[in-house]
FIKOLMAR-816355 format. One record per residue (C-alpha): x, y, z. Coordinates in steps of 0.5 Angstrom, whole numbers, padded with zeros to 4 digits, always signed. Layout:
BEGIN
XYZ/...
//
This chain:
BEGIN
+0000+0000+0000/+0003+0007-0002/+0004+0012+0003/-0001+0017+0000/-0007+0012+0001/-0005+0010+0007/-0005+0018+0009/-0011+0019+0006/-0014+0013+0010/-0011+0017+0016/-0014+0024+0014/-0022+0019+0012/-0022+0017+0019/-0020+0023+0022/-0026+0026+0018/-0031+0020+0020/-0029+0021+0028/-0030+0028+0028/-0036+0028+0024/-0039+0024+0029/-0037+0030+0034/-0040+0036+0030/-0036+0040+0034/-0032+0045+0030/-0028+0048+0036/-0023+0042+0035/-0022+0043+0028/-0022+0051+0029/-0016+0049+0034/-0012+0046+0029/-0013+0051+0023/-0013+0057+0026/-0005+0058+0029/-0003+0055+0021/+0002+0060+0018/-0002+0059+0011/-0005+0065+0008/-0013+0065+0005/-0009+0065-0002/-0005+0058+0000/-0011+0055+0003/-0016+0057-0003/-0010+0054-0008/-0009+0048-0004/-0017+0046-0004/-0017+0048-0012/-0011+0043-0013/-0014+0038-0009/-0021+0038-0012/-0018+0039-0020/-0014+0033-0018/-0018+0028-0014/-0023+0029-0020/-0018+0026-0025/-0017+0019-0027/-0009+0020-0025/-0008+0016-0019/-0001+0017-0020/-0001+0025-0021/-0005+0025-0015/-0001+0020-0010/+0005+0025-0012/+0002+0031-0011/-0001+0029-0004/+0006+0025-0001/+0009+0033-0002/+0004+0036+0002/+0006+0039+0009/+0003+0037+0015/-0001+0044+0015/-0003+0043+0008/-0006+0035+0010/-0009+0039+0017/-0013+0044+0012/-0015+0038+0007/-0017+0034+0013/-0022+0040+0016/-0024+0041+0009/-0026+0034+0009/-0030+0034+0016/-0033+0041+0014/-0036+0038+0007/-0038+0032+0010/-0042+0036+0015/-0045+0040+0010/-0047+0034+0005/-0050+0031+0011/-0054+0036+0015/-0061+0034+0012/
//
């Protein structure tokens, strides 16, 4: 199993655990102290959405493997929020 797949599974498990809580304060504590700019976050999410919609797993894996810990945190929080909004009905 590739390192990217393992990291994605860790993010997925973290997303599922946090979805059950529905408490954004823990997520805010993870994201608020990050040193990235709003533009950095927007660019990261745009890349994430574009690459995840393609059929090129190798390209996505390479991109994902080279993310920083802060970028992984942003993606995790994004997935939690997205999941909560998708399932709030």
